[in-house]
PDBQT receptor file of N, H, CA, C and O in Angstrom, charges set to zero:
ATOM      1  N   MET A   1     109.907  93.049  99.849  1.00  0.00    +0.000 N 
ATOM      2  CA  MET A   1     111.139  92.311 100.394  1.00  0.00    +0.000 C 
ATOM      3  C   MET A   1     111.127  90.917  99.513  1.00  0.00    +0.000 C 
ATOM      4  O   MET A   1     110.106  90.252  99.340  1.00  0.00    +0.000 OA
ATOM      5  N   ASN A   2     112.267  90.623  99.049  1.00  0.00    +0.000 N 
ATOM      6  H   ASN A   2     113.096  91.163  99.189  1.00  0.00    +0.000 HD
ATOM      7  CA  ASN A   2     112.399  89.381  98.125  1.00  0.00    +0.000 C 
ATOM      8  C   ASN A   2     113.119  88.442  99.080  1.00  0.00    +0.000 C 
ATOM      9  O   ASN A   2     114.235  88.766  99.488  1.00  0.00    +0.000 OA
ATOM     10  N   ILE A   3     112.547  87.276  99.473  1.00  0.00    +0.000 N 
ATOM     11  H   ILE A   3     111.640  87.012  99.142  1.00  0.00    +0.000 HD
ATOM     12  CA  ILE A   3     113.279  86.306 100.077  1.00  0.00    +0.000 C 
ATOM     13  C   ILE A   3     112.877  84.842  99.383  1.00  0.00    +0.000 C 
ATOM     14  O   ILE A   3     111.743  84.509  99.037  1.00  0.00    +0.000 OA
ATOM     15  N   MET A   4     113.929  84.164  99.284  1.00  0.00    +0.000 N 
ATOM     16  H   MET A   4     114.850  84.434  99.564  1.00  0.00    +0.000 HD
ATOM     17  CA  MET A   4     114.068  82.820  98.525  1.00  0.00    +0.000 C 
ATOM     18  C   MET A   4     114.295  81.608  99.139  1.00  0.00    +0.000 C 
ATOM     19  O   MET A   4     115.462  81.417  99.482  1.00  0.00    +0.000 OA
ATOM     20  N   ILE A   5     113.452  80.690  99.384  1.00  0.00    +0.000 N 
ATOM     21  H   ILE A   5     112.504  80.846  99.106  1.00  0.00    +0.000 HD
ATOM     22  CA  ILE A   5     113.844  79.534 100.243  1.00  0.00    +0.000 C 
ATOM     23  C   ILE A   5     114.156  78.320  99.369  1.00  0.00    +0.000 C 
ATOM     24  O   ILE A   5     113.413  77.911  98.477  1.00  0.00    +0.000 OA
ATOM     25  N   ASP A   6     115.412  77.748  99.738  1.00  0.00    +0.000 N 
ATOM     26  H   ASP A   6     116.015  78.080 100.463  1.00  0.00    +0.000 HD
ATOM     27  CA  ASP A   6     116.004  76.380  99.033  1.00  0.00    +0.000 C 
ATOM     28  C   ASP A   6     115.601  75.272  99.955  1.00  0.00    +0.000 C 
ATOM     29  O   ASP A   6     116.183  75.059 101.019  1.00  0.00    +0.000 OA
ATOM     30  N   HIS A   7     114.506  74.518  99.479  1.00  0.00    +0.000 N 
ATOM     31  H   HIS A   7     114.034  74.690  98.615  1.00  0.00    +0.000 HD
ATOM     32  CA  HIS A   7     114.176  73.504 100.489  1.00  0.00    +0.000 C 
ATOM     33  C   HIS A   7     115.041  72.308 100.103  1.00  0.00    +0.000 C 
ATOM     34  O   HIS A   7     114.746  71.279 100.710  1.00  0.00    +0.000 OA
ATOM     35  N   THR A   8     116.034  72.216  99.236  1.00  0.00    +0.000 N 
ATOM     36  H   THR A   8     116.273  73.052  98.743  1.00  0.00    +0.000 HD
ATOM     37  CA  THR A   8     116.990  71.241  99.335  1.00  0.00    +0.000 C 
ATOM     38  C   THR A   8     118.420  71.552  99.921  1.00  0.00    +0.000 C 
ATOM     39  O   THR A   8     119.327  70.728 100.035  1.00  0.00    +0.000 OA
ATOM     40  N   PHE A   9     118.466  72.917 100.282  1.00  0.00    +0.000 N 
ATOM     41  H   PHE A   9     117.729  73.586 100.189  1.00  0.00    +0.000 HD
ATOM     42  CA  PHE A   9     119.616  73.294 100.987  1.00  0.00    +0.000 C 
ATOM     43  C   PHE A   9     119.772  72.723 102.587  1.00  0.00    +0.000 C 
ATOM     44  O   PHE A   9     118.707  72.551 103.180  1.00  0.00    +0.000 OA
ATOM     45  N   MET A  10     120.832  72.467 103.204  1.00  0.00    +0.000 N 
ATOM     46  H   MET A  10     121.697  72.607 102.722  1.00  0.00    +0.000 HD
ATOM     47  CA  MET A  10     120.773  71.891 104.448  1.00  0.00    +0.000 C 
ATOM     48  C   MET A  10     120.624  72.762 105.442  1.00  0.00    +0.000 C 
ATOM     49  O   MET A  10     120.436  72.371 106.594  1.00  0.00    +0.000 OA
ATOM     50  N   GLN A  11     120.693  74.123 105.102  1.00  0.00    +0.000 N 
ATOM     51  H   GLN A  11     120.846  74.441 104.167  1.00  0.00    +0.000 HD
ATOM     52  CA  GLN A  11     120.304  75.172 106.278  1.00  0.00    +0.000 C 
ATOM     53  C   GLN A  11     118.880  75.333 106.618  1.00  0.00    +0.000 C 
ATOM     54  O   GLN A  11     117.972  75.441 105.795  1.00  0.00    +0.000 OA
ATOM     55  N   PRO A  12     118.756  75.343 107.961  1.00  0.00    +0.000 N 
ATOM     56  CA  PRO A  12     117.246  75.627 108.285  1.00  0.00    +0.000 C 
ATOM     57  C   PRO A  12     116.455  76.731 107.374  1.00  0.00    +0.000 C 
ATOM     58  O   PRO A  12     117.018  77.680 106.827  1.00  0.00    +0.000 OA
ATOM     59  N   ILE A  13     115.279  76.495 107.316  1.00  0.00    +0.000 N 
ATOM     60  H   ILE A  13     114.822  75.724 107.761  1.00  0.00    +0.000 HD
ATOM     61  CA  ILE A  13     114.486  77.616 106.680  1.00  0.00    +0.000 C 
ATOM     62  C   ILE A  13     114.555  78.880 107.353  1.00  0.00    +0.000 C 
ATOM     63  O   ILE A  13     114.667  79.944 106.745  1.00  0.00    +0.000 OA
ATOM     64  N   TYR A  14     114.476  78.760 108.826  1.00  0.00    +0.000 N 
ATOM     65  H   TYR A  14     114.385  77.895 109.320  1.00  0.00    +0.000 HD
ATOM     66  CA  TYR A  14     114.380  80.268 109.637  1.00  0.00    +0.000 C 
ATOM     67  C   TYR A  14     115.803  80.778 109.726  1.00  0.00    +0.000 C 
ATOM     68  O   TYR A  14     115.922  81.944 110.102  1.00  0.00    +0.000 OA
ATOM     69  N   GLU A  15     117.032  80.016 109.409  1.00  0.00    +0.000 N 
ATOM     70  H   GLU A  15     116.936  79.068 109.103  1.00  0.00    +0.000 HD
ATOM     71  CA  GLU A  15     118.325  80.730 109.167  1.00  0.00    +0.000 C 
ATOM     72  C   GLU A  15     118.480  81.009 107.654  1.00  0.00    +0.000 C 
ATOM     73  O   GLU A  15     119.477  81.665 107.351  1.00  0.00    +0.000 OA
ATOM     74  N   GLN A  16     117.729  80.652 106.740  1.00  0.00    +0.000 N 
ATOM     75  H   GLN A  16     116.920  80.119 106.986  1.00  0.00    +0.000 HD
ATOM     76  CA  GLN A  16     117.780  81.024 105.478  1.00  0.00    +0.000 C 
ATOM     77  C   GLN A  16     117.238  82.453 105.362  1.00  0.00    +0.000 C 
ATOM     78  O   GLN A  16     117.836  83.346 104.762  1.00  0.00    +0.000 OA
ATOM     79  N   ILE A  17     116.022  82.605 106.001  1.00  0.00    +0.000 N 
ATOM     80  H   ILE A  17     115.536  81.880 106.489  1.00  0.00    +0.000 HD
ATOM     81  CA  ILE A  17     115.154  83.952 106.050  1.00  0.00    +0.000 C 
ATOM     82  C   ILE A  17     116.073  84.875 106.930  1.00  0.00    +0.000 C 
ATOM     83  O   ILE A  17     116.184  86.043 106.556  1.00  0.00    +0.000 OA
ATOM     84  N   THR A  18     116.721  84.487 108.022  1.00  0.00    +0.000 N 
ATOM     85  H   THR A  18     116.630  83.539 108.326  1.00  0.00    +0.000 HD
ATOM     86  CA  THR A  18     117.656  85.379 108.902  1.00  0.00    +0.000 C 
ATOM     87  C   THR A  18     118.616  86.035 108.096  1.00  0.00    +0.000 C 
ATOM     88  O   THR A  18     118.781  87.253 108.041  1.00  0.00    +0.000 OA
ATOM     89  N   GLU A  19     119.421  84.922 107.294  1.00  0.00    +0.000 N 
ATOM     90  H   GLU A  19     119.287  83.932 107.338  1.00  0.00    +0.000 HD
ATOM     91  CA  GLU A  19     120.722  85.411 106.442  1.00  0.00    +0.000 C 
ATOM     92  C   GLU A  19     120.085  86.560 105.355  1.00  0.00    +0.000 C 
ATOM     93  O   GLU A  19     120.652  87.645 105.223  1.00  0.00    +0.000 OA
ATOM     94  N   GLN A  20     119.144  86.300 104.770  1.00  0.00    +0.000 N 
ATOM     95  H   GLN A  20     118.683  85.419 104.877  1.00  0.00    +0.000 HD
ATOM     96  CA  GLN A  20     118.742  87.045 103.606  1.00  0.00    +0.000 C 
ATOM     97  C   GLN A  20     118.131  88.333 104.133  1.00  0.00    +0.000 C 
ATOM     98  O   GLN A  20     118.232  89.360 103.461  1.00  0.00    +0.000 OA
ATOM     99  N   ILE A  21     117.421  88.329 105.454  1.00  0.00    +0.000 N 
ATOM    100  H   ILE A  21     117.339  87.495 106.000  1.00  0.00    +0.000 HD
ATOM    101  CA  ILE A  21     117.161  89.785 105.841  1.00  0.00    +0.000 C 
ATOM    102  C   ILE A  21     118.305  90.706 106.180  1.00  0.00    +0.000 C 
ATOM    103  O   ILE A  21     118.391  91.880 105.820  1.00  0.00    +0.000 OA
ATOM    104  N   LYS A  22     119.290  89.954 107.010  1.00  0.00    +0.000 N 
ATOM    105  H   LYS A  22     119.221  89.000 107.302  1.00  0.00    +0.000 HD
ATOM    106  CA  LYS A  22     120.560  90.521 107.379  1.00  0.00    +0.000 C 
ATOM    107  C   LYS A  22     121.281  91.038 106.013  1.00  0.00    +0.000 C 
ATOM    108  O   LYS A  22     121.745  92.176 105.947  1.00  0.00    +0.000 OA
ATOM    109  N   TYR A  23     121.341  90.101 104.909  1.00  0.00    +0.000 N 
ATOM    110  H   TYR A  23     120.964  89.177 104.963  1.00  0.00    +0.000 HD
ATOM    111  CA  TYR A  23     121.904  90.632 103.803  1.00  0.00    +0.000 C 
ATOM    112  C   TYR A  23     121.402  91.983 103.336  1.00  0.00    +0.000 C 
ATOM    113  O   TYR A  23     122.140  92.957 103.188  1.00  0.00    +0.000 OA
ATOM    114  N   GLN A  24     119.944  91.975 103.086  1.00  0.00    +0.000 N 
ATOM    115  H   GLN A  24     119.345  91.183 103.206  1.00  0.00    +0.000 HD
ATOM    116  CA  GLN A  24     119.309  93.108 102.554  1.00  0.00    +0.000 C 
ATOM    117  C   GLN A  24     119.539  94.252 103.550  1.00  0.00    +0.000 C 
ATOM    118  O   GLN A  24     119.921  95.271 102.975  1.00  0.00    +0.000 OA
ATOM    119  N   ILE A  25     119.437  94.355 104.662  1.00  0.00    +0.000 N 
ATOM    120  H   ILE A  25     119.127  93.528 105.130  1.00  0.00    +0.000 HD
ATOM    121  CA  ILE A  25     119.912  95.281 105.530  1.00  0.00    +0.000 C 
ATOM    122  C   ILE A  25     121.241  95.857 105.364  1.00  0.00    +0.000 C 
ATOM    123  O   ILE A  25     121.377  97.075 105.248  1.00  0.00    +0.000 OA
ATOM    124  N   LEU A  26     122.322  94.975 105.346  1.00  0.00    +0.000 N 
ATOM    125  H   LEU A  26     122.211  93.986 105.441  1.00  0.00    +0.000 HD
ATOM    126  CA  LEU A  26     123.549  95.440 105.221  1.00  0.00    +0.000 C 
ATOM    127  C   LEU A  26     123.919  96.164 103.794  1.00  0.00    +0.000 C 
ATOM    128  O   LEU A  26     124.734  97.080 103.685  1.00  0.00    +0.000 OA
ATOM    129  N   HIS A  27     123.155  95.572 102.703  1.00  0.00    +0.000 N 
ATOM    130  H   HIS A  27     122.493  94.828 102.791  1.00  0.00    +0.000 HD
ATOM    131  CA  HIS A  27     123.346  96.121 101.509  1.00  0.00    +0.000 C 
ATOM    132  C   HIS A  27     122.379  96.894 100.914  1.00  0.00    +0.000 C 
ATOM    133  O   HIS A  27     122.126  96.940  99.710  1.00  0.00    +0.000 OA
ATOM    134  N   ASP A  28     121.701  97.665 102.051  1.00  0.00    +0.000 N 
ATOM    135  H   ASP A  28     121.906  97.627 103.029  1.00  0.00    +0.000 HD
ATOM    136  CA  ASP A  28     120.621  98.785 101.642  1.00  0.00    +0.000 C 
ATOM    137  C   ASP A  28     119.521  98.401 100.963  1.00  0.00    +0.000 C 
ATOM    138  O   ASP A  28     118.757  99.325 100.684  1.00  0.00    +0.000 OA
ATOM    139  N   THR A  29     119.193  97.274 100.597  1.00  0.00    +0.000 N 
ATOM    140  H   THR A  29     119.814  96.524 100.824  1.00  0.00    +0.000 HD
ATOM    141  CA  THR A  29     117.954  96.922 100.054  1.00  0.00    +0.000 C 
ATOM    142  C   THR A  29     117.002  96.822 100.855  1.00  0.00    +0.000 C 
ATOM    143  O   THR A  29     115.864  96.846 100.386  1.00  0.00    +0.000 OA
ATOM    144  N   LEU A  30     117.188  96.685 102.259  1.00  0.00    +0.000 N 
ATOM    145  H   LEU A  30     118.112  96.665 102.641  1.00  0.00    +0.000 HD
ATOM    146  CA  LEU A  30     116.077  96.968 102.964  1.00  0.00    +0.000 C 
ATOM    147  C   LEU A  30     116.280  98.226 103.830  1.00  0.00    +0.000 C 
ATOM    148  O   LEU A  30     117.097  98.262 104.750  1.00  0.00    +0.000 OA
ATOM    149  N   GLN A  31     115.543  99.181 103.505  1.00  0.00    +0.000 N 
ATOM    150  H   GLN A  31     114.879  99.152 102.758  1.00  0.00    +0.000 HD
ATOM    151  CA  GLN A  31     115.950 100.727 104.098  1.00  0.00    +0.000 C 
ATOM    152  C   GLN A  31     115.558 100.635 105.447  1.00  0.00    +0.000 C 
ATOM    153  O   GLN A  31     114.633  99.925 105.844  1.00  0.00    +0.000 OA
ATOM    154  N   GLY A  32     116.502 101.596 106.383  1.00  0.00    +0.000 N 
ATOM    155  H   GLY A  32     117.253 102.172 106.061  1.00  0.00    +0.000 HD
ATOM    156  CA  GLY A  32     116.322 101.971 107.721  1.00  0.00    +0.000 C 
ATOM    157  C   GLY A  32     114.704 102.282 107.912  1.00  0.00    +0.000 C 
ATOM    158  O   GLY A  32     114.128 102.972 107.070  1.00  0.00    +0.000 OA
ATOM    159  N   GLY A  33     114.078 101.805 108.924  1.00  0.00    +0.000 N 
ATOM    160  H   GLY A  33     114.545 101.244 109.608  1.00  0.00    +0.000 HD
ATOM    161  CA  GLY A  33     112.582 102.106 109.335  1.00  0.00    +0.000 C 
ATOM    162  C   GLY A  33     111.637 101.408 108.481  1.00  0.00    +0.000 C 
ATOM    163  O   GLY A  33     110.442 101.660 108.638  1.00  0.00    +0.000 OA
ATOM    164  N   GLU A  34     112.030 100.490 107.520  1.00  0.00    +0.000 N 
ATOM    165  H   GLU A  34     113.001 100.285 107.393  1.00  0.00    +0.000 HD
ATOM    166  CA  GLU A  34     111.193  99.810 106.701  1.00  0.00    +0.000 C 
ATOM    167  C   GLU A  34     110.729  98.785 107.594  1.00  0.00    +0.000 C 
ATOM    168  O   GLU A  34     111.573  98.245 108.310  1.00  0.00    +0.000 OA
ATOM    169  N   ALA A  35     109.519  98.423 107.674  1.00  0.00    +0.000 N 
ATOM    170  H   ALA A  35     108.833  98.861 107.093  1.00  0.00    +0.000 HD
ATOM    171  CA  ALA A  35     108.549  97.558 108.513  1.00  0.00    +0.000 C 
ATOM    172  C   ALA A  35     109.006  96.086 107.918  1.00  0.00    +0.000 C 
ATOM    173  O   ALA A  35     108.962  96.065 106.688  1.00  0.00    +0.000 OA
ATOM    174  N   LEU A  36     109.442  94.833 108.541  1.00  0.00    +0.000 N 
ATOM    175  H   LEU A  36     109.478  94.850 109.540  1.00  0.00    +0.000 HD
ATOM    176  CA  LEU A  36     109.563  93.847 108.058  1.00  0.00    +0.000 C 
ATOM    177  C   LEU A  36     108.127  93.215 107.982  1.00  0.00    +0.000 C 
ATOM    178  O   LEU A  36     107.171  93.662 108.616  1.00  0.00    +0.000 OA
ATOM    179  N   PRO A  37     108.067  92.029 107.064  1.00  0.00    +0.000 N 
ATOM    180  CA  PRO A  37     106.759  91.416 106.915  1.00  0.00    +0.000 C 
ATOM    181  C   PRO A  37     106.285  90.836 108.137  1.00  0.00    +0.000 C 
ATOM    182  O   PRO A  37     107.150  90.531 108.958  1.00  0.00    +0.000 OA
ATOM    183  N   SER A  38     105.106  90.627 108.415  1.00  0.00    +0.000 N 
ATOM    184  H   SER A  38     104.404  90.874 107.747  1.00  0.00    +0.000 HD
ATOM    185  CA  SER A  38     104.578  90.022 109.424  1.00  0.00    +0.000 C 
ATOM    186  C   SER A  38     104.726  88.597 109.214  1.00  0.00    +0.000 C 
ATOM    187  O   SER A  38     104.997  88.085 108.128  1.00  0.00    +0.000 OA
ATOM    188  N   VAL A  39     104.533  87.969 110.319  1.00  0.00    +0.000 N 
ATOM    189  H   VAL A  39     104.313  88.384 111.202  1.00  0.00    +0.000 HD
ATOM    190  CA  VAL A  39     104.766  86.366 110.422  1.00  0.00    +0.000 C 
ATOM    191  C   VAL A  39     103.735  85.868 109.413  1.00  0.00    +0.000 C 
ATOM    192  O   VAL A  39     104.124  85.157 108.487  1.00  0.00    +0.000 OA
ATOM    193  N   ARG A  40     102.407  86.202 109.531  1.00  0.00    +0.000 N 
ATOM    194  H   ARG A  40     102.091  86.780 110.284  1.00  0.00    +0.000 HD
ATOM    195  CA  ARG A  40     101.334  85.769 108.488  1.00  0.00    +0.000 C 
ATOM    196  C   ARG A  40     101.741  85.918 107.219  1.00  0.00    +0.000 C 
ATOM    197  O   ARG A  40     101.600  84.967 106.450  1.00  0.00    +0.000 OA
ATOM    198  N   THR A  41     102.404  87.310 106.702  1.00  0.00    +0.000 N 
ATOM    199  H   THR A  41     102.519  88.082 107.327  1.00  0.00    +0.000 HD
ATOM    200  CA  THR A  41     102.586  87.540 105.356  1.00  0.00    +0.000 C 
ATOM    201  C   THR A  41     103.591  86.703 104.900  1.00  0.00    +0.000 C 
ATOM    202  O   THR A  41     103.508  86.255 103.756  1.00  0.00    +0.000 OA
ATOM    203  N   LEU A  42     104.805  86.337 105.827  1.00  0.00    +0.000 N 
ATOM    204  H   LEU A  42     104.873  86.700 106.756  1.00  0.00    +0.000 HD
ATOM    205  CA  LEU A  42     106.033  85.440 105.209  1.00  0.00    +0.000 C 
ATOM    206  C   LEU A  42     105.698  83.990 105.168  1.00  0.00    +0.000 C 
ATOM    207  O   LEU A  42     106.221  83.240 104.344  1.00  0.00    +0.000 OA
ATOM    208  N   VAL A  43     104.793  83.571 106.091  1.00  0.00    +0.000 N 
ATOM    209  H   VAL A  43     104.368  84.180 106.760  1.00  0.00    +0.000 HD
ATOM    210  CA  VAL A  43     104.242  82.182 105.970  1.00  0.00    +0.000 C 
ATOM    211  C   VAL A  43     103.505  81.974 104.851  1.00  0.00    +0.000 C 
ATOM    212  O   VAL A  43     103.647  80.889 104.288  1.00  0.00    +0.000 OA
ATOM    213  N   LYS A  44     102.599  82.928 104.312  1.00  0.00    +0.000 N 
ATOM    214  H   LYS A  44     102.483  83.810 104.769  1.00  0.00    +0.000 HD
ATOM    215  CA  LYS A  44     101.714  82.889 103.229  1.00  0.00    +0.000 C 
ATOM    216  C   LYS A  44     102.774  83.064 101.847  1.00  0.00    +0.000 C 
ATOM    217  O   LYS A  44     102.816  82.164 101.009  1.00  0.00    +0.000 OA
ATOM    218  N   GLU A  45     103.411  84.010 101.743  1.00  0.00    +0.000 N 
ATOM    219  H   GLU A  45     103.377  84.741 102.424  1.00  0.00    +0.000 HD
ATOM    220  CA  GLU A  45     104.361  84.266 100.568  1.00  0.00    +0.000 C 
ATOM    221  C   GLU A  45     105.323  83.157 100.496  1.00  0.00    +0.000 C 
ATOM    222  O   GLU A  45     105.579  82.785  99.351  1.00  0.00    +0.000 OA
ATOM    223  N   LEU A  46     105.912  82.546 101.456  1.00  0.00    +0.000 N 
ATOM    224  H   LEU A  46     105.704  82.848 102.386  1.00  0.00    +0.000 HD
ATOM    225  CA  LEU A  46     107.036  81.578 101.359  1.00  0.00    +0.000 C 
ATOM    226  C   LEU A  46     106.480  80.048 101.401  1.00  0.00    +0.000 C 
ATOM    227  O   LEU A  46     107.158  79.026 101.286  1.00  0.00    +0.000 OA
ATOM    228  N   LYS A  47     105.406  80.125 101.549  1.00  0.00    +0.000 N 
ATOM    229  H   LYS A  47     104.856  80.955 101.642  1.00  0.00    +0.000 HD
ATOM    230  CA  LYS A  47     104.567  78.633 101.600  1.00  0.00    +0.000 C 
ATOM    231  C   LYS A  47     105.459  77.802 102.827  1.00  0.00    +0.000 C 
ATOM    232  O   LYS A  47     106.115  76.811 102.508  1.00  0.00    +0.000 OA
ATOM    233  N   ILE A  48     105.434  78.178 103.926  1.00  0.00    +0.000 N 
ATOM    234  H   ILE A  48     104.901  78.983 104.185  1.00  0.00    +0.000 HD
ATOM    235  CA  ILE A  48     106.073  77.515 104.898  1.00  0.00    +0.000 C 
ATOM    236  C   ILE A  48     105.215  77.427 106.159  1.00  0.00    +0.000 C 
ATOM    237  O   ILE A  48     104.292  78.238 106.225  1.00  0.00    +0.000 OA
ATOM    238  N   SER A  49     105.374  76.569 107.168  1.00  0.00    +0.000 N 
ATOM    239  H   SER A  49     106.123  75.909 107.114  1.00  0.00    +0.000 HD
ATOM    240  CA  SER A  49     104.750  76.351 108.374  1.00  0.00    +0.000 C 
ATOM    241  C   SER A  49     104.814  77.636 109.193  1.00  0.00    +0.000 C 
ATOM    242  O   SER A  49     105.806  78.364 109.214  1.00  0.00    +0.000 OA
ATOM    243  N   ALA A  50     103.592  77.883 109.921  1.00  0.00    +0.000 N 
ATOM    244  H   ALA A  50     102.786  77.292 109.904  1.00  0.00    +0.000 HD
ATOM    245  CA  ALA A  50     103.888  78.999 110.810  1.00  0.00    +0.000 C 
ATOM    246  C   ALA A  50     104.954  78.764 112.027  1.00  0.00    +0.000 C 
ATOM    247  O   ALA A  50     105.516  79.665 112.649  1.00  0.00    +0.000 OA
ATOM    248  N   LEU A  51     105.108  77.392 112.227  1.00  0.00    +0.000 N 
ATOM    249  H   LEU A  51     104.651  76.660 111.722  1.00  0.00    +0.000 HD
ATOM    250  CA  LEU A  51     106.062  77.151 113.257  1.00  0.00    +0.000 C 
ATOM    251  C   LEU A  51     107.308  77.341 112.793  1.00  0.00    +0.000 C 
ATOM    252  O   LEU A  51     108.027  77.899 113.622  1.00  0.00    +0.000 OA
ATOM    253  N   THR A  52     107.870  77.059 111.686  1.00  0.00    +0.000 N 
ATOM    254  H   THR A  52     107.286  76.605 111.013  1.00  0.00    +0.000 HD
ATOM    255  CA  THR A  52     108.994  77.306 111.083  1.00  0.00    +0.000 C 
ATOM    256  C   THR A  52     109.200  78.875 111.071  1.00  0.00    +0.000 C 
ATOM    257  O   THR A  52     110.205  79.262 111.668  1.00  0.00    +0.000 OA
ATOM    258  N   ASN A  53     108.592  79.604 110.624  1.00  0.00    +0.000 N 
ATOM    259  H   ASN A  53     107.775  79.290 110.140  1.00  0.00    +0.000 HD
ATOM    260  CA  ASN A  53     108.584  80.929 110.638  1.00  0.00    +0.000 C 
ATOM    261  C   ASN A  53     108.388  81.660 112.059  1.00  0.00    +0.000 C 
ATOM    262  O   ASN A  53     108.735  82.827 112.243  1.00  0.00    +0.000 OA
ATOM    263  N   GLY A  54     107.780  80.828 113.071  1.00  0.00    +0.000 N 
ATOM    264  H   GLY A  54     107.498  79.880 112.922  1.00  0.00    +0.000 HD
ATOM    265  CA  GLY A  54     107.791  81.364 114.504  1.00  0.00    +0.000 C 
ATOM    266  C   GLY A  54     109.266  81.241 115.094  1.00  0.00    +0.000 C 
ATOM    267  O   GLY A  54     109.680  81.966 115.998  1.00  0.00    +0.000 OA
ATOM    268  N   LEU A  55     109.908  80.377 114.563  1.00  0.00    +0.000 N 
ATOM    269  H   LEU A  55     109.572  79.788 113.828  1.00  0.00    +0.000 HD
ATOM    270  CA  LEU A  55     111.296  80.078 115.009  1.00  0.00    +0.000 C 
ATOM    271  C   LEU A  55     112.172  81.581 114.636  1.00  0.00    +0.000 C 
ATOM    272  O   LEU A  55     112.916  82.202 115.394  1.00  0.00    +0.000 OA
ATOM    273  N   ASN A  56     111.801  81.906 113.219  1.00  0.00    +0.000 N 
ATOM    274  H   ASN A  56     111.196  81.402 112.603  1.00  0.00    +0.000 HD
ATOM    275  CA  ASN A  56     112.560  82.971 112.776  1.00  0.00    +0.000 C 
ATOM    276  C   ASN A  56     112.241  84.247 113.293  1.00  0.00    +0.000 C 
ATOM    277  O   ASN A  56     113.025  85.195 113.244  1.00  0.00    +0.000 OA
ATOM    278  N   VAL A  57     110.833  84.307 113.907  1.00  0.00    +0.000 N 
ATOM    279  H   VAL A  57     110.196  83.537 113.946  1.00  0.00    +0.000 HD
ATOM    280  CA  VAL A  57     110.650  85.619 114.582  1.00  0.00    +0.000 C 
ATOM    281  C   VAL A  57     111.368  85.774 115.848  1.00  0.00    +0.000 C 
ATOM    282  O   VAL A  57     111.654  86.884 116.297  1.00  0.00    +0.000 OA
ATOM    283  N   SER A  58     111.688  84.574 116.477  1.00  0.00    +0.000 N 
ATOM    284  H   SER A  58     111.456  83.672 116.112  1.00  0.00    +0.000 HD
ATOM    285  CA  SER A  58     112.432  84.616 117.852  1.00  0.00    +0.000 C 
ATOM    286  C   SER A  58     113.753  85.359 117.555  1.00  0.00    +0.000 C 
ATOM    287  O   SER A  58     114.257  86.010 118.470  1.00  0.00    +0.000 OA
ATOM    288  N   HIS A  59     114.351  85.313 116.352  1.00  0.00    +0.000 N 
ATOM    289  H   HIS A  59     113.941  84.785 115.608  1.00  0.00    +0.000 HD
ATOM    290  CA  HIS A  59     115.603  85.799 115.860  1.00  0.00    +0.000 C 
ATOM    291  C   HIS A  59     115.578  87.128 115.498  1.00  0.00    +0.000 C 
ATOM    292  O   HIS A  59     116.674  87.649 115.290  1.00  0.00    +0.000 OA
ATOM    293  N   ARG A  60     114.504  87.854 115.364  1.00  0.00    +0.000 N 
ATOM    294  H   ARG A  60     113.614  87.431 115.534  1.00  0.00    +0.000 HD
ATOM    295  CA  ARG A  60     114.452  89.197 114.902  1.00  0.00    +0.000 C 
ATOM    296  C   ARG A  60     115.254  90.172 115.667  1.00  0.00    +0.000 C 
ATOM    297  O   ARG A  60     115.681  91.154 115.059  1.00  0.00    +0.000 OA
ATOM    298  N   SER A  61     115.514  90.027 116.932  1.00  0.00    +0.000 N 
ATOM    299  H   SER A  61     115.167  89.230 117.426  1.00  0.00    +0.000 HD
ATOM    300  CA  SER A  61     116.228  90.689 117.872  1.00  0.00    +0.000 C 
ATOM    301  C   SER A  61     117.783  90.632 117.332  1.00  0.00    +0.000 C 
ATOM    302  O   SER A  61     118.546  91.571 117.561  1.00  0.00    +0.000 OA
ATOM    303  N   GLU A  62     118.224  89.396 116.556  1.00  0.00    +0.000 N 
ATOM    304  H   GLU A  62     117.604  88.633 116.370  1.00  0.00    +0.000 HD
ATOM    305  CA  GLU A  62     119.492  89.218 116.281  1.00  0.00    +0.000 C 
ATOM    306  C   GLU A  62     119.690  90.242 114.839  1.00  0.00    +0.000 C 
ATOM    307  O   GLU A  62     120.816  90.658 114.571  1.00  0.00    +0.000 OA
ATOM    308  N   TRP A  63     118.847  90.492 114.218  1.00  0.00    +0.000 N 
ATOM    309  H   TRP A  63     117.932  90.154 114.436  1.00  0.00    +0.000 HD
ATOM    310  CA  TRP A  63     118.974  91.428 113.194  1.00  0.00    +0.000 C 
ATOM    311  C   TRP A  63     119.507  92.887 113.541  1.00  0.00    +0.000 C 
ATOM    312  O   TRP A  63     120.235  93.557 112.808  1.00  0.00    +0.000 OA
ATOM    313  N   LEU A  64     119.010  93.267 114.806  1.00  0.00    +0.000 N 
ATOM    314  H   LEU A  64     118.419  92.723 115.401  1.00  0.00    +0.000 HD
ATOM    315  CA  LEU A  64     119.607  94.475 115.164  1.00  0.00    +0.000 C 
ATOM    316  C   LEU A  64     121.051  94.595 115.665  1.00  0.00    +0.000 C 
ATOM    317  O   LEU A  64     121.594  95.652 115.987  1.00  0.00    +0.000 OA
ATOM    318  N   HIS A  65     121.579  93.418 115.688  1.00  0.00    +0.000 N 
ATOM    319  H   HIS A  65     121.138  92.559 115.427  1.00  0.00    +0.000 HD
ATOM    320  CA  HIS A  65     122.931  93.288 116.036  1.00  0.00    +0.000 C 
ATOM    321  C   HIS A  65     123.827  92.634 114.845  1.00  0.00    +0.000 C 
ATOM    322  O   HIS A  65     124.321  91.507 114.836  1.00  0.00    +0.000 OA
ATOM    323  N   LEU A  66     123.895  93.491 113.989  1.00  0.00    +0.000 N 
ATOM    324  H   LEU A  66     123.494  94.407 113.996  1.00  0.00    +0.000 HD
ATOM    325  CA  LEU A  66     124.942  92.848 112.854  1.00  0.00    +0.000 C 
ATOM    326  C   LEU A  66     126.168  92.992 112.659  1.00  0.00    +0.000 C 
ATOM    327  O   LEU A  66     126.697  92.835 111.559  1.00  0.00    +0.000 OA
ATOM    328  N   SER A  67     126.789  93.322 113.749  1.00  0.00    +0.000 N 
ATOM    329  H   SER A  67     126.359  93.449 114.643  1.00  0.00    +0.000 HD
ATOM    330  CA  SER A  67     128.301  93.575 113.462  1.00  0.00    +0.000 C 
ATOM    331  C   SER A  67     129.020  92.135 114.075  1.00  0.00    +0.000 C 
ATOM    332  O   SER A  67     130.240  91.981 114.016  1.00  0.00    +0.000 OA
TER     333      SER A  67
């Protein structure tokens, strides 16, 4: 999974992550049944705070409702 964070962008990091995952699902970059990265993996790869990513995890249920 390829997620890029723009720290200069005014959109919160958790929203950037959510939007990019939605985009990847809708454009078949992220395949059905493919596991999302763990919180620990995202924190490490994106070099962000676990708290920031924790906010993102609370939005995972939204990813199931893309319409």
